[in-house]
C-alpha positions in Angstrom: 0.1 -0.1 0.0 2.8 2.3 1.0 2.2 5.8 -0.3 -0.2 4.8 -3.1 -3.4 5.1 -1.2 -4.5 8.4 0.5 -7.3 9.6 2.6 -7.9 13.3 2.4 -11.1 14.9 3.8 -11.0 17.4 0.9 -10.9 14.7 -1.8 -13.9 12.4 -2.5 -15.4 13.1 1.0 -12.4 11.5 2.7 -12.8 8.2 0.9 -9.6 6.2 0.3 -8.4 7.0 -3.1 -5.4 6.1 -5.3 -2.9 9.0 -4.6 -3.0 11.8 -7.1 -6.3 10.8 -8.4 -9.9 11.0 -7.4 -10.4 7.3 -8.0 -11.8 5.7 -4.8 -10.3 2.3 -3.8 -13.8 0.9 -3.5 -14.6 1.7 -7.2 -11.4 -0.2 -8.4 -12.3 -3.3 -6.2 -16.0 -3.2 -7.3 -15.1 -3.1 -11.0 -12.8 -6.1 -10.6 -15.5 -7.9 -8.6 -17.8 -7.4 -11.5 -15.5 -8.9 -14.0 -13.2 -6.1 -15.2 -9.6 -7.3 -15.6 -6.5 -5.3 -14.7 -5.9 -4.5 -18.2 -9.5 -3.1 -18.5 -8.9 -0.8 -15.6 -5.5 0.4 -17.0 -7.2 1.2 -20.3 -10.1 2.9 -18.6 -7.9 4.9 -16.1 -4.6 5.6 -17.9 -3.4 7.5 -14.7 -3.4 4.1 -12.9 -0.5 1.7 -12.8 -0.6 -2.0 -12.0 1.0 -1.2 -8.6 -1.8 1.2 -7.9 -4.4 -1.5 -8.3 -2.3 -4.0 -6.1 -2.3 -1.3 -3.5 -6.1 -1.2 -3.6 -6.1 -4.9 -2.8 -3.5 -4.5 0.0 -5.7 -1.8 1.5 -8.8 -3.9 1.4 -6.9 -6.8 3.0 -5.7 -4.6 5.9 -9.2 -3.5 6.5 -10.5 -7.1 6.5 -8.0 -8.2 9.1 -8.8 -5.4 11.5 -11.6 -7.2 13.3 -11.2 -10.8 14.5 -14.4 -12.6 15.5 -14.0 -15.7 17.6 -15.4 -18.7 16.0 -17.5 -19.6 19.1 -19.4 -16.5 18.7 -20.1 -17.2 15.1 -21.4 -20.7 15.8 -23.6 -19.5 18.7 -25.4 -17.1 16.3 -26.3 -19.9 13.8 
């Protein structure tokens, strides 16, 4: 992720964006989830690099690991 993802309250309402752009991380991830390829994104957004897109994955992964829910809590809810 390094310095490729920024959060600035003055840019896109403080959403995480690819640095130097107004492209939110969630938009990149959603497009990939809906079938776009890395090549599609690079063509659609010429200002992006492959490393920018990989940084979006890294950012999402860091958010996903922030909360740990013990398995016993999950099984008691079923």
